[in-house]
N, C-alpha and C positions, 0 to 999 in steps of 0.2 A: 200749973209744970203743965203746957203744950205740947198735945202727939197732934200726927200724920196722918194724913187717910193710908190705912193703907189698904192696897187696890185685892180686889179679892178673889180666892184660890179660883182656879178649874172647879172645884169640887162645889162648890157654895155657889159658881156661875149658874144660872138658868137655861134650861134647856132650849138651842134650836128651835125656833120656827115649826113645822115639818111641810114640807116640797112636796105639792102634788106632779100624780104622776101626766106620763108626756102625754099626750094628742097619738094617735095616730091615726098616719094620713088619712087619707077619702081615699078614696079611692075612684077613677072615673068611671063612670060607666059603660063610654066611649070604647073604651079598651080594657075595659076589664071582663077578661074570658068568661065565658060562656060555658059553665062547669054540662051544663046541658048538649053543645054541644057539640060532635064529634071530631076528634085532633084530623085536618089535611094532611095526605099522604101523596110522595112526592109520584105520579108516574114514572112506571117502570118497564126500562127499555129491553124491546119481545128479545126474548132470549136467542127468538132462530137470529136475530140482524147480527147479532153481536156469534156465535157461533161464526158465521160466515165469511166477516171480518175476521175472525180470528181465523182462520183456516185461508182465506186469498195470501195471509198475513204469512202463516205459518210454510204456504207451498212456492209463497215470493222465495222465501229468505231458504227452504230445504231445497226447489232446486236447482237459485245461482250456486248455493253452498254443492252440490253434484253436480254440477259445471265446470265449475274450478277444480276439484279435485278429478274429476273425467279428462279433462285439459292439461292439470297437473301428472299427470300420470306415461300422459302420449308423451316420445319423444320429441325435440325441436326439429324441427323443419332447415337445414340449411338452404341461406338465399346462394341464386344466380351471383353466380363473378362480374364484375361489370365490365363487359365488352366496349374500347372503343379506338374508331377506325384510327389508323392514322393514319398522315396525309401522306401523300403519295405523288410523285415526281416527276418529269418523264427524260428518257432514260436520255433521247435522241435532243442536237442542237438543235438550238429553235434558228431556220429561217427568214428571216429578213421580210424577202421578200412574197413570204405567205403569211408573216403577221401585218404586212399591211395588206394585203390583199382580203385578208378577215378582222379588219375596221373598218365602219359608218364611212361610204365616200365622203368628199367633201359638198359642201352647198353646191345645187350647181348653178346658185348666181349670186356671188358677191361682188363686195366695191359698192361702188356709186353708181345709187339707182338712176336717179335724174339725169344720169348718159343713156343711160337706156330707154326712156322717154322718146317719142319722137316731137318734134316741137309740132307750134301754131303756123298753121303756115300762112302766106305772103294777102296784104290784103286783108287781115284779121284786125280788133278792134279785139281789146281788153276786155272783161262779164264783168262785171260789177267789183269789188273788191279783190277776187280772186286773181291767183300768179300766172302769168301770162306767159310765162319761161319754168322749165320743171322746176321744183322746188320743194324741198321735205315740207313734210306736212304730219303733226300730234296726232295719236289715236280723239284727242279731244275732238279736234275742228276734220276728223271725217269721219267720227260718229254726227257732228252735227250738222251735214250738208247732209245726212241720209235723211231726215222729218221723223228718226225715231232714237233719240240723242242716247237715252237711261235704257233702249233693251241690246243697241247697240255697241255701245261703249265695251256693256259688261259680259256681249258677250266678246271682241273682241281680243279682253283682255281673258277671258275663259280660253279662251282659243292659242292663248302661248302668241300675242302680238309684238313683232319685234323692231320692226319702219315703213314708211310708205311714203312716198313719191305723188305729186299728181302736175296738170298742164290747165288749166282754161284758155278759150277764145269765144270770141264769138264773131261768124259770120252769116253777111245777107238775114236769115231770120232763122237760123241756127245757133247754138247754143252750146259747146262742147265741152267735154271733161274725158280725161281720161289720165285713171291711175296706175297704180303699183301695189300692191298690198301685202309687204312680208314677212311670213312668222316663224318660229323658230325651225328648227332638224327637225323638233323631233315631232311636229303636227302639220306632216305637208299636207293631210288633210282636212283639214282648217282653208285649204286654199282652191282646195275642187267644190267646196260647201256651196257655192250659189249653181256649178252642175245638178249636183244634184237635186235641188231646188226649186232647177226649172230643167223638166226631161223633155218638153218642144219645145227648146233651141235647135239652131237649123248650125248647119256649118258654114262657116267661112274659107274655112280650110284643110286639105286633107287630112296632116298632119297636124291640125290645133287640136288644143283636149280642151275643145270647148264649141260654144255655138252662138249663136245673135238673135235676136226675136222682137218683134215690129205690136208697140204696140194699138190697137185699131180705135180703144177707146180713150177718152180725155183725161187729164189728171187736171188735180189744183195744187196750185201753188201754196206751200205754206203761208197760212192767218190769209188770203187771199181770195178772193174771184176769180184771177187769173188762169186760164186752160193751155196746160201744156200738150203735147205728144209727146211720148219715149220710144226712142228706140235703143236695143241695148248690147251690149256682147261680152263675153265672157270666156273668159281662161287658164289655164292652167302649166307652170313651169316649175316642176319642181317646187319650192318654197311661198314660191311668190305667183296673186292672183292679180292677173289682170281685166281692170273694170273701166268700158267704156260706152258715156252715156251720151244720146244727144240728143237734145227737149229743141222742138219745133211748134210752132204754130198750128201746122196742120199736120198729118201724117207724113212720118222720117218718111224715105225716099230707105228703101231697102241697101241699092248701093250703095251711096254714106255710109251708114253702117260697115259693111261688109269689108269695104276699098280702110278704113279706121283698123281694125280692126286686122286685119292682115297686114298691112305699112305695120305694124303697131306689134304683132306675134314675128313678125320676119325680123325683129332688134332681138327679140328675144332669145332663140335659136341660133 
Protein backbone atom coordinates (compact mmCIF):
# COMPACT_ATOMS: atom_id res chain seq x y z
CA UNK A 1 0.00 0.00 0.00
CA UNK A 2 1.35 3.38 -0.99
CA UNK A 3 0.79 6.57 0.91
CA UNK A 4 0.92 10.20 -0.46
CA UNK A 5 3.00 12.79 1.41
CA UNK A 6 0.88 14.97 3.68
CA UNK A 7 1.53 18.73 3.93
CA UNK A 8 2.71 19.73 7.38
CA UNK A 9 0.16 21.51 9.53
CA UNK A 10 0.67 25.04 10.71
CA UNK A 11 1.43 23.77 14.13
CA UNK A 12 4.24 21.64 12.90
CA UNK A 13 5.65 24.36 10.51
CA UNK A 14 8.93 25.94 11.58
CA UNK A 15 8.71 29.55 12.80
CA UNK A 16 9.68 32.38 10.32
CA UNK A 17 13.12 33.87 10.61
CA UNK A 18 13.29 36.99 12.74
CA UNK A 19 13.30 40.34 10.88
CA UNK A 20 15.78 43.16 11.61
CA UNK A 21 14.42 46.38 13.14
CA UNK A 22 14.23 49.39 10.70
CA UNK A 23 17.22 51.73 10.64
CA UNK A 24 16.24 55.28 11.65
CA UNK A 25 17.12 57.97 9.02
CA UNK A 26 20.28 59.88 9.59
CA UNK A 27 19.65 63.56 10.03
CA UNK A 28 21.60 66.06 7.89
CA UNK A 29 23.88 68.00 10.21
CA UNK A 30 23.41 71.09 8.02
CA UNK A 31 19.60 71.07 8.54
CA UNK A 32 19.40 69.62 12.01
CA UNK A 33 18.42 72.27 14.56
CA UNK A 34 20.90 73.09 17.18
CA UNK A 35 19.41 72.55 20.61
CA UNK A 36 21.84 75.10 22.06
CA UNK A 37 20.78 77.88 19.60
CA UNK A 38 17.91 80.19 20.72
CA UNK A 39 14.84 80.34 18.38
CA UNK A 40 14.59 83.39 16.07
CA UNK A 41 11.71 85.76 16.99
CA UNK A 42 9.87 88.00 14.50
CA UNK A 43 10.29 91.74 15.01
CA UNK A 44 7.18 93.19 16.53
CA UNK A 45 5.60 96.35 15.10
CA UNK A 46 6.03 99.28 17.46
CA UNK A 47 2.87 99.88 19.37
CA UNK A 48 2.73 103.70 18.74
CA UNK A 49 2.51 103.07 14.97
CA UNK A 50 -0.45 100.72 15.43
CA UNK A 51 -2.15 103.22 17.69
CA UNK A 52 -1.61 106.03 15.19
CA UNK A 53 -2.99 104.03 12.27
CA UNK A 54 -5.97 102.91 14.31
CA UNK A 55 -6.64 106.48 15.37
CA UNK A 56 -6.57 107.74 11.80
CA UNK A 57 -8.97 105.04 10.61
CA UNK A 58 -11.37 105.55 13.48
CA UNK A 59 -11.18 109.33 13.20
CA UNK A 60 -11.97 109.30 9.49
CA UNK A 61 -14.88 106.92 9.94
CA UNK A 62 -16.26 108.90 12.89
CA UNK A 63 -15.90 112.24 11.06
CA UNK A 64 -17.68 110.93 7.97
CA UNK A 65 -20.50 109.51 10.05
CA UNK A 66 -20.98 112.72 12.03
CA UNK A 67 -20.92 114.84 8.83
CA UNK A 68 -23.48 112.61 7.15
CA UNK A 69 -25.72 112.73 10.25
CA UNK A 70 -25.53 116.53 10.42
CA UNK A 71 -26.26 116.94 6.71
CA UNK A 72 -29.12 114.41 6.82
CA UNK A 73 -30.78 116.27 9.69
CA UNK A 74 -30.89 119.56 7.79
CA UNK A 75 -33.95 120.41 5.68
CA UNK A 76 -33.37 120.28 1.87
CA UNK A 77 -32.63 123.58 0.17
CA UNK A 78 -35.05 124.18 -2.72
CA UNK A 79 -33.49 125.00 -6.11
CA UNK A 80 -34.29 128.36 -7.71
CA UNK A 81 -36.90 128.23 -10.45
CA UNK A 82 -35.68 128.09 -14.06
CA UNK A 83 -36.17 131.42 -15.78
CA UNK A 84 -36.12 131.64 -19.57
CA UNK A 85 -36.52 134.95 -21.35
CA UNK A 86 -39.31 134.77 -23.88
CA UNK A 87 -38.59 136.14 -27.37
CA UNK A 88 -39.92 139.60 -28.08
CA UNK A 89 -41.11 140.96 -31.38
CA UNK A 90 -41.50 144.59 -32.45
CA UNK A 91 -45.08 145.74 -32.39
CA UNK A 92 -44.73 148.25 -35.21
CA UNK A 93 -44.83 147.36 -38.89
CA UNK A 94 -41.43 147.07 -40.61
CA UNK A 95 -40.58 150.00 -42.84
CA UNK A 96 -38.98 148.72 -46.09
CA UNK A 97 -37.09 151.95 -46.66
CA UNK A 98 -35.58 151.89 -43.16
CA UNK A 99 -34.64 148.22 -43.53
CA UNK A 100 -32.93 148.92 -46.85
CA UNK A 101 -31.00 151.81 -45.32
CA UNK A 102 -29.83 149.58 -42.45
CA UNK A 103 -28.42 146.89 -44.75
CA UNK A 104 -24.76 147.08 -45.85
CA UNK A 105 -24.30 149.24 -48.95
CA UNK A 106 -23.58 147.46 -52.24
CA UNK A 107 -20.11 147.31 -53.70
CA UNK A 108 -18.84 150.71 -54.71
CA UNK A 109 -17.28 149.19 -57.82
CA UNK A 110 -18.77 146.18 -59.56
CA UNK A 111 -19.10 144.83 -63.05
CA UNK A 112 -16.30 144.40 -65.57
CA UNK A 113 -13.11 145.86 -64.07
CA UNK A 114 -11.38 145.79 -67.46
CA UNK A 115 -13.53 148.71 -68.56
CA UNK A 116 -12.09 150.82 -65.74
CA UNK A 117 -8.45 150.43 -66.82
CA UNK A 118 -6.82 153.02 -69.00
CA UNK A 119 -5.48 151.76 -72.32
CA UNK A 120 -1.97 151.83 -73.69
CA UNK A 121 -1.10 155.08 -75.50
CA UNK A 122 -0.55 155.19 -79.21
CA UNK A 123 2.98 154.36 -80.29
CA UNK A 124 3.57 151.97 -77.37
CA UNK A 125 4.83 148.41 -77.85
CA UNK A 126 4.13 145.06 -76.24
CA UNK A 127 6.19 144.33 -73.12
CA UNK A 128 7.28 140.69 -73.39
CA UNK A 129 4.34 138.33 -72.88
CA UNK A 130 2.36 140.71 -70.66
CA UNK A 131 -1.06 141.80 -71.98
CA UNK A 132 -1.06 145.23 -73.66
CA UNK A 133 -4.87 145.42 -73.45
CA UNK A 134 -6.92 145.32 -70.22
CA UNK A 135 -7.10 141.63 -69.26
CA UNK A 136 -8.06 139.45 -66.31
CA UNK A 137 -5.19 137.95 -64.28
CA UNK A 138 -5.22 135.25 -61.63
CA UNK A 139 -3.98 135.54 -58.08
CA UNK A 140 -1.05 133.30 -59.03
CA UNK A 141 0.01 135.61 -61.88
CA UNK A 142 -0.34 138.62 -59.63
CA UNK A 143 1.89 137.01 -57.00
CA UNK A 144 4.44 135.76 -59.53
CA UNK A 145 5.15 139.26 -60.84
CA UNK A 146 5.92 140.61 -57.37
CA UNK A 147 9.23 138.78 -56.90
CA UNK A 148 8.00 137.12 -53.67
CA UNK A 149 5.54 134.63 -55.09
CA UNK A 150 4.83 132.48 -52.03
CA UNK A 151 4.46 135.37 -49.56
CA UNK A 152 2.29 137.49 -51.85
CA UNK A 153 0.12 134.52 -52.86
CA UNK A 154 -0.55 133.68 -49.20
CA UNK A 155 -1.18 137.32 -48.28
CA UNK A 156 -3.66 137.88 -51.10
CA UNK A 157 -5.68 134.80 -50.22
CA UNK A 158 -5.66 135.65 -46.51
CA UNK A 159 -6.98 139.10 -47.45
CA UNK A 160 -10.00 137.67 -49.31
CA UNK A 161 -8.73 138.29 -52.84
CA UNK A 162 -11.63 138.44 -55.29
CA UNK A 163 -10.34 139.36 -58.77
CA UNK A 164 -7.81 141.51 -60.63
CA UNK A 165 -7.18 143.10 -64.04
CA UNK A 166 -4.00 144.45 -65.60
CA UNK A 167 -2.56 146.28 -68.60
CA UNK A 168 1.12 146.61 -69.64
CA UNK A 169 3.07 148.45 -72.30
CA UNK A 170 6.54 149.65 -73.19
CA UNK A 171 7.29 153.12 -74.53
CA UNK A 172 10.81 154.35 -75.25
CA UNK A 173 12.89 153.46 -72.16
CA UNK A 174 9.88 153.09 -69.82
CA UNK A 175 7.85 149.99 -68.96
CA UNK A 176 4.42 150.58 -67.44
CA UNK A 177 2.15 148.22 -65.51
CA UNK A 178 -1.28 149.25 -64.14
CA UNK A 179 -3.45 146.86 -62.16
CA UNK A 180 -6.74 146.92 -60.27
CA UNK A 181 -7.18 144.34 -57.48
CA UNK A 182 -10.54 143.87 -55.80
CA UNK A 183 -11.16 142.17 -52.45
CA UNK A 184 -14.29 140.81 -50.78
CA UNK A 185 -16.87 143.33 -49.47
CA UNK A 186 -15.84 142.78 -45.83
CA UNK A 187 -12.13 143.25 -46.57
CA UNK A 188 -11.96 146.82 -47.81
CA UNK A 189 -9.07 147.44 -45.41
CA UNK A 190 -6.93 145.09 -47.52
CA UNK A 191 -7.18 147.53 -50.43
CA UNK A 192 -5.67 150.24 -48.23
CA UNK A 193 -2.70 148.17 -47.07
CA UNK A 194 -0.03 149.64 -49.45
CA UNK A 195 -0.79 153.15 -48.22
CA UNK A 196 -0.25 152.04 -44.62
CA UNK A 197 3.08 150.44 -45.51
CA UNK A 198 4.28 153.62 -47.28
CA UNK A 199 3.51 156.64 -45.09
CA UNK A 200 5.80 158.89 -47.19
CA UNK A 201 3.57 158.87 -50.30
CA UNK A 202 2.99 162.18 -52.00
CA UNK A 203 -0.46 163.16 -53.18
CA UNK A 204 -1.16 163.10 -56.92
CA UNK A 205 -4.80 164.31 -56.61
CA UNK A 206 -6.68 166.23 -53.92
CA UNK A 207 -9.46 163.65 -53.58
CA UNK A 208 -7.28 160.54 -54.00
CA UNK A 209 -6.98 158.10 -51.15
CA UNK A 210 -3.30 157.33 -51.75
CA UNK A 211 -0.20 158.82 -53.35
CA UNK A 212 3.00 158.21 -55.33
CA UNK A 213 6.70 157.71 -54.66
CA UNK A 214 9.87 157.83 -56.81
CA UNK A 215 12.73 155.47 -55.95
CA UNK A 216 16.16 157.10 -56.15
CA UNK A 217 18.16 153.89 -55.74
CA UNK A 218 18.21 151.26 -58.48
CA UNK A 219 16.97 147.71 -58.07
CA UNK A 220 17.69 144.54 -60.03
CA UNK A 221 15.41 142.45 -62.15
CA UNK A 222 14.92 138.96 -60.77
CA UNK A 223 17.89 136.60 -61.39
CA UNK A 224 19.74 139.21 -63.46
CA UNK A 225 22.24 142.02 -62.99
CA UNK A 226 20.15 144.46 -65.03
CA UNK A 227 19.22 147.56 -63.03
CA UNK A 228 16.00 149.52 -63.09
CA UNK A 229 14.53 152.54 -61.33
CA UNK A 230 10.95 152.45 -60.06
CA UNK A 231 8.14 154.94 -59.65
CA UNK A 232 4.92 153.73 -57.95
CA UNK A 233 1.47 155.07 -57.16
CA UNK A 234 -1.28 153.57 -55.00
CA UNK A 235 -4.88 154.50 -54.30
CA UNK A 236 -7.99 152.89 -52.87
CA UNK A 237 -11.61 153.16 -53.87
CA UNK A 238 -13.89 150.96 -51.76
CA UNK A 239 -12.69 147.40 -52.14
CA UNK A 240 -10.49 148.13 -55.16
CA UNK A 241 -6.75 148.76 -54.92
CA UNK A 242 -5.14 150.73 -57.74
CA UNK A 243 -1.45 150.18 -58.38
CA UNK A 244 0.78 151.84 -60.99
CA UNK A 245 4.39 150.81 -61.59
CA UNK A 246 6.76 152.61 -63.96
CA UNK A 247 10.18 151.03 -64.61
CA UNK A 248 13.00 153.04 -66.18
CA UNK A 249 16.68 152.72 -66.97
CA UNK A 250 17.19 156.00 -65.07
CA UNK A 251 15.22 157.74 -62.28
CA UNK A 252 11.61 158.00 -63.42
CA UNK A 253 10.12 161.44 -63.98
CA UNK A 254 7.61 162.16 -61.21
CA UNK A 255 5.27 163.96 -63.61
CA UNK A 256 4.84 160.78 -65.67
CA UNK A 257 3.85 158.77 -62.59
CA UNK A 258 1.53 161.51 -61.34
CA UNK A 259 -0.13 161.85 -64.75
CA UNK A 260 -0.81 158.11 -65.08
CA UNK A 261 -2.08 157.89 -61.48
CA UNK A 262 -4.44 160.83 -61.90
CA UNK A 263 -5.74 159.51 -65.20
CA UNK A 264 -6.46 156.07 -63.72
CA UNK A 265 -7.99 157.51 -60.54
CA UNK A 266 -10.47 159.53 -62.56
CA UNK A 267 -11.74 156.27 -64.09
CA UNK A 268 -12.64 155.00 -60.59
CA UNK A 269 -14.55 158.01 -59.26
